[in-house]
PDB file of N, H, CA, C and O in Angstrom:
ATOM      1  N   UNK A   1     -25.669 -16.128 -20.479  1.00  0.00           N
ATOM      2  CA  UNK A   1     -26.179 -16.310 -21.826  1.00  0.00           C
ATOM      3  C   UNK A   1     -26.564 -14.961 -22.409  1.00  0.00           C
ATOM      4  O   UNK A   1     -27.258 -14.169 -21.772  1.00  0.00           O
ATOM      5  N   UNK A   2     -26.123 -14.721 -23.584  1.00  0.00           N
ATOM      6  H   UNK A   2     -25.560 -15.365 -24.102  1.00  0.00           H
ATOM      7  CA  UNK A   2     -26.462 -13.470 -24.258  1.00  0.00           C
ATOM      8  C   UNK A   2     -27.719 -13.703 -25.102  1.00  0.00           C
ATOM      9  O   UNK A   2     -27.765 -14.622 -25.920  1.00  0.00           O
ATOM     10  N   UNK A   3     -28.739 -12.860 -24.894  1.00  0.00           N
ATOM     11  H   UNK A   3     -28.702 -12.113 -24.229  1.00  0.00           H
ATOM     12  CA  UNK A   3     -29.954 -12.962 -25.688  1.00  0.00           C
ATOM     13  C   UNK A   3     -30.866 -14.106 -25.301  1.00  0.00           C
ATOM     14  O   UNK A   3     -31.793 -14.419 -26.049  1.00  0.00           O
ATOM     15  N   UNK A   4     -30.645 -14.736 -24.175  1.00  0.00           N
ATOM     16  H   UNK A   4     -29.893 -14.482 -23.567  1.00  0.00           H
ATOM     17  CA  UNK A   4     -31.492 -15.852 -23.759  1.00  0.00           C
ATOM     18  C   UNK A   4     -31.755 -15.799 -22.268  1.00  0.00           C
ATOM     19  O   UNK A   4     -31.307 -14.887 -21.573  1.00  0.00           O
ATOM     20  N   UNK A   5     -32.480 -16.777 -21.794  1.00  0.00           N
ATOM     21  H   UNK A   5     -32.844 -17.517 -22.359  1.00  0.00           H
ATOM     22  CA  UNK A   5     -32.783 -16.872 -20.381  1.00  0.00           C
ATOM     23  C   UNK A   5     -31.919 -17.943 -19.755  1.00  0.00           C
ATOM     24  O   UNK A   5     -31.784 -19.041 -20.294  1.00  0.00           O
ATOM     25  N   UNK A   6     -31.336 -17.619 -18.616  1.00  0.00           N
ATOM     26  H   UNK A   6     -31.446 -16.727 -18.178  1.00  0.00           H
ATOM     27  CA  UNK A   6     -30.583 -18.601 -17.855  1.00  0.00           C
ATOM     28  C   UNK A   6     -31.492 -19.265 -16.841  1.00  0.00           C
ATOM     29  O   UNK A   6     -32.691 -18.992 -16.790  1.00  0.00           O
ATOM     30  N   UNK A   7     -30.913 -20.137 -16.041  1.00  0.00           N
ATOM     31  H   UNK A   7     -29.939 -20.360 -16.083  1.00  0.00           H
ATOM     32  CA  UNK A   7     -31.683 -20.867 -15.037  1.00  0.00           C
ATOM     33  C   UNK A   7     -32.256 -19.908 -13.999  1.00  0.00           C
ATOM     34  O   UNK A   7     -33.417 -20.037 -13.612  1.00  0.00           O
ATOM     35  N   UNK A   8     -31.461 -18.961 -13.550  1.00  0.00           N
ATOM     36  H   UNK A   8     -30.518 -18.856 -13.864  1.00  0.00           H
ATOM     37  CA  UNK A   8     -31.931 -18.049 -12.507  1.00  0.00           C
ATOM     38  C   UNK A   8     -33.065 -17.156 -12.991  1.00  0.00           C
ATOM     39  O   UNK A   8     -34.012 -16.892 -12.250  1.00  0.00           O
ATOM     40  N   UNK A   9     -32.971 -16.694 -14.225  1.00  0.00           N
ATOM     41  H   UNK A   9     -32.201 -16.909 -14.827  1.00  0.00           H
ATOM     42  CA  UNK A   9     -34.040 -15.855 -14.761  1.00  0.00           C
ATOM     43  C   UNK A   9     -35.352 -16.625 -14.838  1.00  0.00           C
ATOM     44  O   UNK A   9     -36.410 -16.097 -14.496  1.00  0.00           O
ATOM     45  N   UNK A  10     -35.279 -17.876 -15.289  1.00  0.00           N
ATOM     46  H   UNK A  10     -34.420 -18.305 -15.567  1.00  0.00           H
ATOM     47  CA  UNK A  10     -36.490 -18.697 -15.371  1.00  0.00           C
ATOM     48  C   UNK A  10     -37.077 -18.978 -13.994  1.00  0.00           C
ATOM     49  O   UNK A  10     -38.297 -18.982 -13.834  1.00  0.00           O
ATOM     50  N   UNK A  11     -36.231 -19.213 -13.007  1.00  0.00           N
ATOM     51  H   UNK A  11     -35.239 -19.210 -13.137  1.00  0.00           H
ATOM     52  CA  UNK A  11     -36.726 -19.433 -11.643  1.00  0.00           C
ATOM     53  C   UNK A  11     -37.408 -18.184 -11.090  1.00  0.00           C
ATOM     54  O   UNK A  11     -38.446 -18.282 -10.436  1.00  0.00           O
ATOM     55  N   UNK A  12     -36.832 -17.021 -11.347  1.00  0.00           N
ATOM     56  H   UNK A  12     -35.989 -16.942 -11.878  1.00  0.00           H
ATOM     57  CA  UNK A  12     -37.445 -15.775 -10.873  1.00  0.00           C
ATOM     58  C   UNK A  12     -38.801 -15.567 -11.536  1.00  0.00           C
ATOM     59  O   UNK A  12     -39.763 -15.184 -10.869  1.00  0.00           O
ATOM     60  N   UNK A  13     -38.888 -15.815 -12.838  1.00  0.00           N
ATOM     61  H   UNK A  13     -38.106 -16.127 -13.379  1.00  0.00           H
ATOM     62  CA  UNK A  13     -40.174 -15.685 -13.547  1.00  0.00           C
ATOM     63  C   UNK A  13     -41.187 -16.668 -12.990  1.00  0.00           C
ATOM     64  O   UNK A  13     -42.350 -16.309 -12.801  1.00  0.00           O
ATOM     65  N   UNK A  14     -40.772 -17.905 -12.721  1.00  0.00           N
ATOM     66  H   UNK A  14     -39.828 -18.196 -12.875  1.00  0.00           H
ATOM     67  CA  UNK A  14     -41.680 -18.905 -12.161  1.00  0.00           C
ATOM     68  C   UNK A  14     -42.201 -18.481 -10.797  1.00  0.00           C
ATOM     69  O   UNK A  14     -43.385 -18.656 -10.510  1.00  0.00           O
ATOM     70  N   UNK A  15     -41.343 -17.930  -9.958  1.00  0.00           N
ATOM     71  H   UNK A  15     -40.382 -17.787 -10.191  1.00  0.00           H
ATOM     72  CA  UNK A  15     -41.765 -17.465  -8.625  1.00  0.00           C
ATOM     73  C   UNK A  15     -42.762 -16.319  -8.758  1.00  0.00           C
ATOM     74  O   UNK A  15     -43.761 -16.281  -8.040  1.00  0.00           O
ATOM     75  N   UNK A  16     -42.499 -15.388  -9.668  1.00  0.00           N
ATOM     76  H   UNK A  16     -41.687 -15.419 -10.252  1.00  0.00           H
ATOM     77  CA  UNK A  16     -43.417 -14.256  -9.862  1.00  0.00           C
ATOM     78  C   UNK A  16     -44.780 -14.748 -10.334  1.00  0.00           C
ATOM     79  O   UNK A  16     -45.809 -14.287  -9.840  1.00  0.00           O
ATOM     80  N   UNK A  17     -44.797 -15.679 -11.284  1.00  0.00           N
ATOM     81  H   UNK A  17     -43.961 -16.053 -11.685  1.00  0.00           H
ATOM     82  CA  UNK A  17     -46.065 -16.235 -11.780  1.00  0.00           C
ATOM     83  C   UNK A  17     -46.794 -16.970 -10.665  1.00  0.00           C
ATOM     84  O   UNK A  17     -48.015 -16.868 -10.550  1.00  0.00           O
ATOM     85  N   UNK A  18     -46.059 -17.706  -9.846  1.00  0.00           N
ATOM     86  H   UNK A  18     -45.067 -17.789  -9.939  1.00  0.00           H
ATOM     87  CA  UNK A  18     -46.657 -18.430  -8.728  1.00  0.00           C
ATOM     88  C   UNK A  18     -47.287 -17.477  -7.730  1.00  0.00           C
ATOM     89  O   UNK A  18     -48.372 -17.750  -7.216  1.00  0.00           O
ATOM     90  N   UNK A  19     -46.626 -16.366  -7.448  1.00  0.00           N
ATOM     91  H   UNK A  19     -45.745 -16.144  -7.865  1.00  0.00           H
ATOM     92  CA  UNK A  19     -47.168 -15.380  -6.506  1.00  0.00           C
ATOM     93  C   UNK A  19     -48.405 -14.701  -7.085  1.00  0.00           C
ATOM     94  O   UNK A  19     -49.383 -14.481  -6.370  1.00  0.00           O
ATOM     95  N   UNK A  20     -48.370 -14.368  -8.371  1.00  0.00           N
ATOM     96  H   UNK A  20     -47.575 -14.546  -8.952  1.00  0.00           H
ATOM     97  CA  UNK A  20     -49.493 -13.648  -8.989  1.00  0.00           C
ATOM     98  C   UNK A  20     -50.729 -14.534  -9.111  1.00  0.00           C
ATOM     99  O   UNK A  20     -51.824 -14.124  -8.726  1.00  0.00           O
ATOM    100  N   UNK A  21     -50.567 -15.738  -9.639  1.00  0.00           N
ATOM    101  H   UNK A  21     -49.678 -16.071  -9.952  1.00  0.00           H
ATOM    102  CA  UNK A  21     -51.720 -16.584  -9.939  1.00  0.00           C
ATOM    103  C   UNK A  21     -52.046 -17.600  -8.863  1.00  0.00           C
ATOM    104  O   UNK A  21     -53.191 -18.045  -8.778  1.00  0.00           O
ATOM    105  N   UNK A  22     -51.104 -17.976  -8.057  1.00  0.00           N
ATOM    106  H   UNK A  22     -50.174 -17.614  -8.126  1.00  0.00           H
ATOM    107  CA  UNK A  22     -51.338 -18.979  -7.032  1.00  0.00           C
ATOM    108  C   UNK A  22     -51.128 -20.384  -7.567  1.00  0.00           C
ATOM    109  O   UNK A  22     -51.158 -20.615  -8.776  1.00  0.00           O
ATOM    110  N   UNK A  23     -50.914 -21.318  -6.650  1.00  0.00           N
ATOM    111  H   UNK A  23     -50.889 -21.130  -5.668  1.00  0.00           H
ATOM    112  CA  UNK A  23     -50.589 -22.691  -7.033  1.00  0.00           C
ATOM    113  C   UNK A  23     -51.778 -23.421  -7.658  1.00  0.00           C
ATOM    114  O   UNK A  23     -51.587 -24.325  -8.471  1.00  0.00           O
ATOM    115  N   UNK A  24     -53.001 -23.040  -7.288  1.00  0.00           N
ATOM    116  H   UNK A  24     -53.156 -22.306  -6.627  1.00  0.00           H
ATOM    117  CA  UNK A  24     -54.178 -23.745  -7.809  1.00  0.00           C
ATOM    118  C   UNK A  24     -54.465 -23.400  -9.259  1.00  0.00           C
ATOM    119  O   UNK A  24     -55.044 -24.214  -9.979  1.00  0.00           O
ATOM    120  N   UNK A  25     -54.074 -22.214  -9.704  1.00  0.00           N
ATOM    121  H   UNK A  25     -53.604 -21.553  -9.120  1.00  0.00           H
ATOM    122  CA  UNK A  25     -54.363 -21.788 -11.077  1.00  0.00           C
ATOM    123  C   UNK A  25     -53.302 -22.245 -12.071  1.00  0.00           C
ATOM    124  O   UNK A  25     -53.571 -22.270 -13.272  1.00  0.00           O
ATOM    125  N   UNK A  26     -52.118 -22.603 -11.615  1.00  0.00           N
ATOM    126  H   UNK A  26     -51.900 -22.582 -10.640  1.00  0.00           H
ATOM    127  CA  UNK A  26     -51.042 -22.960 -12.540  1.00  0.00           C
ATOM    128  C   UNK A  26     -51.379 -24.130 -13.464  1.00  0.00           C
ATOM    129  O   UNK A  26     -51.076 -24.044 -14.654  1.00  0.00           O
ATOM    130  N   UNK A  27     -51.997 -25.230 -12.981  1.00  0.00           N
ATOM    131  H   UNK A  27     -52.244 -25.300 -12.015  1.00  0.00           H
ATOM    132  CA  UNK A  27     -52.354 -26.307 -13.925  1.00  0.00           C
ATOM    133  C   UNK A  27     -53.350 -25.858 -14.992  1.00  0.00           C
ATOM    134  O   UNK A  27     -53.269 -26.296 -16.140  1.00  0.00           O
ATOM    135  N   UNK A  28     -54.282 -24.991 -14.620  1.00  0.00           N
ATOM    136  H   UNK A  28     -54.348 -24.636 -13.688  1.00  0.00           H
ATOM    137  CA  UNK A  28     -55.251 -24.486 -15.600  1.00  0.00           C
ATOM    138  C   UNK A  28     -54.556 -23.626 -16.645  1.00  0.00           C
ATOM    139  O   UNK A  28     -54.850 -23.731 -17.836  1.00  0.00           O
ATOM    140  N   UNK A  29     -53.643 -22.784 -16.208  1.00  0.00           N
ATOM    141  H   UNK A  29     -53.404 -22.699 -15.241  1.00  0.00           H
ATOM    142  CA  UNK A  29     -52.912 -21.927 -17.134  1.00  0.00           C
ATOM    143  C   UNK A  29     -52.049 -22.775 -18.062  1.00  0.00           C
ATOM    144  O   UNK A  29     -52.003 -22.531 -19.268  1.00  0.00           O
ATOM    145  N   UNK A  30     -51.370 -23.765 -17.502  1.00  0.00           N
ATOM    146  H   UNK A  30     -51.408 -23.963 -16.523  1.00  0.00           H
ATOM    147  CA  UNK A  30     -50.530 -24.654 -18.316  1.00  0.00           C
ATOM    148  C   UNK A  30     -51.342 -25.427 -19.337  1.00  0.00           C
ATOM    149  O   UNK A  30     -50.924 -25.580 -20.485  1.00  0.00           O
ATOM    150  N   UNK A  31     -52.506 -25.916 -18.921  1.00  0.00           N
ATOM    151  H   UNK A  31     -52.846 -25.792 -17.989  1.00  0.00           H
ATOM    152  CA  UNK A  31     -53.376 -26.635 -19.849  1.00  0.00           C
ATOM    153  C   UNK A  31     -53.868 -25.740 -20.978  1.00  0.00           C
ATOM    154  O   UNK A  31     -53.924 -26.154 -22.136  1.00  0.00           O
ATOM    155  N   UNK A  32     -54.223 -24.513 -20.625  1.00  0.00           N
ATOM    156  H   UNK A  32     -54.178 -24.177 -19.684  1.00  0.00           H
ATOM    157  CA  UNK A  32     -54.677 -23.565 -21.643  1.00  0.00           C
ATOM    158  C   UNK A  32     -53.584 -23.224 -22.639  1.00  0.00           C
ATOM    159  O   UNK A  32     -53.837 -23.128 -23.840  1.00  0.00           O
ATOM    160  N   UNK A  33     -52.375 -23.042 -22.143  1.00  0.00           N
ATOM    161  H   UNK A  33     -52.169 -23.120 -21.167  1.00  0.00           H
ATOM    162  CA  UNK A  33     -51.248 -22.738 -23.034  1.00  0.00           C
ATOM    163  C   UNK A  33     -50.957 -23.939 -23.926  1.00  0.00           C
ATOM    164  O   UNK A  33     -50.675 -23.773 -25.113  1.00  0.00           O
ATOM    165  N   UNK A  34     -51.023 -25.148 -23.366  1.00  0.00           N
ATOM    166  H   UNK A  34     -51.252 -25.282 -22.402  1.00  0.00           H
ATOM    167  CA  UNK A  34     -50.788 -26.352 -24.164  1.00  0.00           C
ATOM    168  C   UNK A  34     -51.808 -26.519 -25.272  1.00  0.00           C
ATOM    169  O   UNK A  34     -51.453 -26.870 -26.397  1.00  0.00           O
ATOM    170  N   UNK A  35     -53.082 -26.270 -24.964  1.00  0.00           N
ATOM    171  H   UNK A  35     -53.371 -25.985 -24.051  1.00  0.00           H
ATOM    172  CA  UNK A  35     -54.130 -26.366 -25.983  1.00  0.00           C
ATOM    173  C   UNK A  35     -53.935 -25.307 -27.060  1.00  0.00           C
ATOM    174  O   UNK A  35     -54.137 -25.574 -28.245  1.00  0.00           O
ATOM    175  N   UNK A  36     -53.543 -24.110 -26.648  1.00  0.00           N
ATOM    176  H   UNK A  36     -53.379 -23.894 -25.686  1.00  0.00           H
ATOM    177  CA  UNK A  36     -53.325 -23.037 -27.614  1.00  0.00           C
ATOM    178  C   UNK A  36     -52.184 -23.383 -28.560  1.00  0.00           C
ATOM    179  O   UNK A  36     -52.283 -23.140 -29.763  1.00  0.00           O
ATOM    180  N   UNK A  37     -51.107 -23.944 -28.034  1.00  0.00           N
ATOM    181  H   UNK A  37     -51.027 -24.141 -27.056  1.00  0.00           H
ATOM    182  CA  UNK A  37     -49.967 -24.316 -28.871  1.00  0.00           C
ATOM    183  C   UNK A  37     -50.353 -25.433 -29.828  1.00  0.00           C
ATOM    184  O   UNK A  37     -49.990 -25.395 -31.004  1.00  0.00           O
ATOM    185  N   UNK A  38     -51.094 -26.440 -29.331  1.00  0.00           N
ATOM    186  H   UNK A  38     -51.389 -26.471 -28.376  1.00  0.00           H
ATOM    187  CA  UNK A  38     -51.480 -27.546 -30.223  1.00  0.00           C
ATOM    188  C   UNK A  38     -52.441 -27.070 -31.307  1.00  0.00           C
ATOM    189  O   UNK A  38     -52.348 -27.522 -32.448  1.00  0.00           O
ATOM    190  N   UNK A  39     -53.366 -26.165 -30.972  1.00  0.00           N
ATOM    191  H   UNK A  39     -53.442 -25.799 -30.045  1.00  0.00           H
ATOM    192  CA  UNK A  39     -54.269 -25.622 -31.989  1.00  0.00           C
ATOM    193  C   UNK A  39     -53.508 -24.802 -33.022  1.00  0.00           C
ATOM    194  O   UNK A  39     -53.830 -24.839 -34.209  1.00  0.00           O
ATOM    195  N   UNK A  40     -52.499 -24.062 -32.572  1.00  0.00           N
ATOM    196  H   UNK A  40     -52.237 -24.032 -31.608  1.00  0.00           H
ATOM    197  CA  UNK A  40     -51.686 -23.278 -33.499  1.00  0.00           C
ATOM    198  C   UNK A  40     -50.917 -24.190 -34.446  1.00  0.00           C
ATOM    199  O   UNK A  40     -50.855 -23.923 -35.646  1.00  0.00           O
ATOM    200  N   UNK A  41     -50.334 -25.259 -33.923  1.00  0.00           N
ATOM    201  H   UNK A  41     -50.385 -25.476 -32.948  1.00  0.00           H
ATOM    202  CA  UNK A  41     -49.607 -26.203 -34.778  1.00  0.00           C
ATOM    203  C   UNK A  41     -50.546 -26.860 -35.777  1.00  0.00           C
ATOM    204  O   UNK A  41     -50.189 -27.039 -36.942  1.00  0.00           O
ATOM    205  N   UNK A  42     -51.749 -27.223 -35.327  1.00  0.00           N
ATOM    206  H   UNK A  42     -52.039 -27.078 -34.381  1.00  0.00           H
ATOM    207  CA  UNK A  42     -52.722 -27.854 -36.218  1.00  0.00           C
ATOM    208  C   UNK A  42     -53.134 -26.883 -37.320  1.00  0.00           C
ATOM    209  O   UNK A  42     -53.288 -27.280 -38.475  1.00  0.00           O
ATOM    210  N   UNK A  43     -53.313 -25.619 -36.968  1.00  0.00           N
ATOM    211  H   UNK A  43     -53.188 -25.296 -36.030  1.00  0.00           H
ATOM    212  CA  UNK A  43     -53.732 -24.626 -37.957  1.00  0.00           C
ATOM    213  C   UNK A  43     -52.636 -24.360 -38.977  1.00  0.00           C
ATOM    214  O   UNK A  43     -52.939 -24.100 -40.142  1.00  0.00           O
ATOM    215  N   UNK A  44     -51.381 -24.417 -38.576  1.00  0.00           N
ATOM    216  H   UNK A  44     -51.135 -24.628 -37.630  1.00  0.00           H
ATOM    217  CA  UNK A  44     -50.301 -24.166 -39.522  1.00  0.00           C
ATOM    218  C   UNK A  44     -50.083 -25.351 -40.454  1.00  0.00           C
ATOM    219  O   UNK A  44     -49.522 -25.175 -41.535  1.00  0.00           O
ATOM    220  N   UNK A  45     -50.508 -26.550 -40.071  1.00  0.00           N
ATOM    221  H   UNK A  45     -50.964 -26.693 -39.193  1.00  0.00           H
ATOM    222  CA  UNK A  45     -50.326 -27.734 -40.902  1.00  0.00           C
ATOM    223  C   UNK A  45     -51.499 -27.990 -41.843  1.00  0.00           C
ATOM    224  O   UNK A  45     -51.379 -28.800 -42.763  1.00  0.00           O
ATOM    225  N   UNK A  46     -52.618 -27.326 -41.635  1.00  0.00           N
ATOM    226  H   UNK A  46     -52.716 -26.669 -40.887  1.00  0.00           H
ATOM    227  CA  UNK A  46     -53.788 -27.529 -42.485  1.00  0.00           C
ATOM    228  C   UNK A  46     -53.595 -26.810 -43.819  1.00  0.00           C
ATOM    229  O   UNK A  46     -52.853 -25.831 -43.891  1.00  0.00           O
ATOM    230  N   UNK A  47     -54.254 -27.285 -44.867  1.00  0.00           N
ATOM    231  H   UNK A  47     -54.857 -28.081 -44.808  1.00  0.00           H
ATOM    232  CA  UNK A  47     -54.155 -26.594 -46.161  1.00  0.00           C
ATOM    233  C   UNK A  47     -54.760 -25.195 -46.077  1.00  0.00           C
ATOM    234  O   UNK A  47     -55.606 -24.916 -45.227  1.00  0.00           O
ATOM    235  N   UNK A  48     -54.310 -24.327 -46.972  1.00  0.00           N
ATOM    236  H   UNK A  48     -53.622 -24.553 -47.663  1.00  0.00           H
ATOM    237  CA  UNK A  48     -54.766 -22.937 -46.952  1.00  0.00           C
ATOM    238  C   UNK A  48     -56.233 -22.790 -47.345  1.00  0.00           C
ATOM    239  O   UNK A  48     -56.935 -21.924 -46.822  1.00  0.00           O
ATOM    240  N   UNK A  49     -56.694 -23.631 -48.264  1.00  0.00           N
ATOM    241  H   UNK A  49     -56.123 -24.334 -48.689  1.00  0.00           H
ATOM    242  CA  UNK A  49     -58.067 -23.511 -48.742  1.00  0.00           C
ATOM    243  C   UNK A  49     -58.885 -24.715 -48.301  1.00  0.00           C
ATOM    244  O   UNK A  49     -58.376 -25.830 -48.180  1.00  0.00           O
ATOM    245  N   UNK A  50     -60.149 -24.463 -48.069  1.00  0.00           N
ATOM    246  H   UNK A  50     -60.563 -23.557 -48.168  1.00  0.00           H
ATOM    247  CA  UNK A  50     -61.069 -25.531 -47.695  1.00  0.00           C
ATOM    248  C   UNK A  50     -62.041 -25.734 -48.853  1.00  0.00           C
ATOM    249  O   UNK A  50     -62.657 -24.781 -49.331  1.00  0.00           O
ATOM    250  N   UNK A  51     -62.174 -26.971 -49.297  1.00  0.00           N
ATOM    251  H   UNK A  51     -61.674 -27.746 -48.909  1.00  0.00           H
ATOM    252  CA  UNK A  51     -63.081 -27.285 -50.403  1.00  0.00           C
ATOM    253  C   UNK A  51     -64.496 -27.418 -49.857  1.00  0.00           C
ATOM    254  O   UNK A  51     -64.783 -28.308 -49.057  1.00  0.00           O
ATOM    255  N   UNK A  52     -65.378 -26.525 -50.298  1.00  0.00           N
ATOM    256  H   UNK A  52     -65.146 -25.802 -50.949  1.00  0.00           H
ATOM    257  CA  UNK A  52     -66.766 -26.539 -49.820  1.00  0.00           C
ATOM    258  C   UNK A  52     -67.737 -27.013 -50.900  1.00  0.00           C
ATOM    259  O   UNK A  52     -68.947 -26.828 -50.769  1.00  0.00           O
ATOM    260  N   UNK A  53     -67.215 -27.622 -51.964  1.00  0.00           N
ATOM    261  H   UNK A  53     -66.232 -27.772 -52.070  1.00  0.00           H
ATOM    262  CA  UNK A  53     -68.058 -28.128 -53.030  1.00  0.00           C
ATOM    263  C   UNK A  53     -68.874 -29.306 -52.507  1.00  0.00           C
ATOM    264  O   UNK A  53     -68.318 -30.211 -51.884  1.00  0.00           O
ATOM    265  N   UNK A  54     -70.189 -29.308 -52.752  1.00  0.00           N
ATOM    266  H   UNK A  54     -70.640 -28.573 -53.258  1.00  0.00           H
ATOM    267  CA  UNK A  54     -71.000 -30.442 -52.297  1.00  0.00           C
ATOM    268  C   UNK A  54     -70.504 -31.748 -52.898  1.00  0.00           C
ATOM    269  O   UNK A  54     -69.947 -31.755 -53.996  1.00  0.00           O
ATOM    270  N   UNK A  55     -70.699 -32.835 -52.197  1.00  0.00           N
ATOM    271  H   UNK A  55     -71.152 -32.829 -51.305  1.00  0.00           H
ATOM    272  CA  UNK A  55     -70.172 -34.140 -52.603  1.00  0.00           C
ATOM    273  C   UNK A  55     -70.750 -34.596 -53.944  1.00  0.00           C
ATOM    274  O   UNK A  55     -70.035 -35.208 -54.737  1.00  0.00           O
ATOM    275  N   UNK A  56     -72.020 -34.312 -54.214  1.00  0.00           N
ATOM    276  H   UNK A  56     -72.601 -33.815 -53.569  1.00  0.00           H
ATOM    277  CA  UNK A  56     -72.647 -34.749 -55.452  1.00  0.00           C
ATOM    278  C   UNK A  56     -71.960 -34.119 -56.653  1.00  0.00           C
ATOM    279  O   UNK A  56     -71.740 -34.798 -57.657  1.00  0.00           O
ATOM    280  N   UNK A  57     -71.618 -32.841 -56.576  1.00  0.00           N
ATOM    281  H   UNK A  57     -71.797 -32.290 -55.761  1.00  0.00           H
ATOM    282  CA  UNK A  57     -70.976 -32.169 -57.696  1.00  0.00           C
ATOM    283  C   UNK A  57     -69.589 -32.731 -57.940  1.00  0.00           C
ATOM    284  O   UNK A  57     -69.167 -32.839 -59.091  1.00  0.00           O
ATOM    285  N   UNK A  58     -68.879 -33.088 -56.899  1.00  0.00           N
ATOM    286  H   UNK A  58     -69.223 -33.000 -55.964  1.00  0.00           H
ATOM    287  CA  UNK A  58     -67.557 -33.677 -57.051  1.00  0.00           C
ATOM    288  C   UNK A  58     -67.654 -35.002 -57.794  1.00  0.00           C
ATOM    289  O   UNK A  58     -66.844 -35.276 -58.680  1.00  0.00           O
ATOM    290  N   UNK A  59     -68.647 -35.833 -57.438  1.00  0.00           N
ATOM    291  H   UNK A  59     -69.304 -35.610 -56.718  1.00  0.00           H
ATOM    292  CA  UNK A  59     -68.820 -37.132 -58.084  1.00  0.00           C
ATOM    293  C   UNK A  59     -69.150 -36.968 -59.564  1.00  0.00           C
ATOM    294  O   UNK A  59     -68.652 -37.727 -60.395  1.00  0.00           O
ATOM    295  N   UNK A  60     -69.988 -35.980 -59.905  1.00  0.00           N
ATOM    296  H   UNK A  60     -70.392 -35.363 -59.230  1.00  0.00           H
ATOM    297  CA  UNK A  60     -70.357 -35.730 -61.297  1.00  0.00           C
ATOM    298  C   UNK A  60     -69.146 -35.262 -62.095  1.00  0.00           C
ATOM    299  O   UNK A  60     -68.975 -35.641 -63.254  1.00  0.00           O
ATOM    300  N   UNK A  61     -68.302 -34.431 -61.467  1.00  0.00           N
ATOM    301  H   UNK A  61     -68.441 -34.124 -60.526  1.00  0.00           H
ATOM    302  CA  UNK A  61     -67.099 -33.940 -62.162  1.00  0.00           C
ATOM    303  C   UNK A  61     -66.161 -35.096 -62.467  1.00  0.00           C
ATOM    304  O   UNK A  61     -65.534 -35.109 -63.527  1.00  0.00           O
ATOM    305  N   UNK A  62     -66.049 -36.047 -61.588  1.00  0.00           N
ATOM    306  H   UNK A  62     -66.558 -36.037 -60.727  1.00  0.00           H
ATOM    307  CA  UNK A  62     -65.156 -37.190 -61.804  1.00  0.00           C
ATOM    308  C   UNK A  62     -65.683 -38.078 -62.935  1.00  0.00           C
ATOM    309  O   UNK A  62     -64.898 -38.624 -63.711  1.00  0.00           O
ATOM    310  N   UNK A  63     -67.022 -38.225 -63.032  1.00  0.00           N
ATOM    311  H   UNK A  63     -67.660 -37.782 -62.402  1.00  0.00           H
ATOM    312  CA  UNK A  63     -67.607 -39.084 -64.056  1.00  0.00           C
ATOM    313  C   UNK A  63     -67.412 -38.462 -65.447  1.00  0.00           C
ATOM    314  O   UNK A  63     -67.205 -39.183 -66.423  1.00  0.00           O
ATOM    315  N   UNK A  64     -67.477 -37.134 -65.535  1.00  0.00           N
ATOM    316  H   UNK A  64     -67.646 -36.549 -64.742  1.00  0.00           H
ATOM    317  CA  UNK A  64     -67.320 -36.448 -66.797  1.00  0.00           C
ATOM    318  C   UNK A  64     -65.880 -36.486 -67.303  1.00  0.00           C
ATOM    319  O   UNK A  64     -65.656 -36.445 -68.512  1.00  0.00           O
ATOM    320  N   UNK A  65     -64.924 -36.561 -66.422  1.00  0.00           N
ATOM    321  H   UNK A  65     -65.106 -36.595 -65.440  1.00  0.00           H
ATOM    322  CA  UNK A  65     -63.502 -36.508 -66.813  1.00  0.00           C
ATOM    323  C   UNK A  65     -63.035 -37.744 -67.490  1.00  0.00           C
ATOM    324  O   UNK A  65     -61.868 -37.837 -67.870  1.00  0.00           O
TER     325      UNK A  65
END
């Protein structure tokens, strides 16, 4: 594969990670990466601005309109 990872490259990376961190740390690392990815996806889907107007003022604005 040009510009990508093949099966052998991924296996070598997995073995290196296993040797460096050990088998007991891998679930913790995987869980942390999963949470980071889900938080990133959630942050990209949220609106850019957050409305911090108190609820009472919003209700008054609607009544005036």
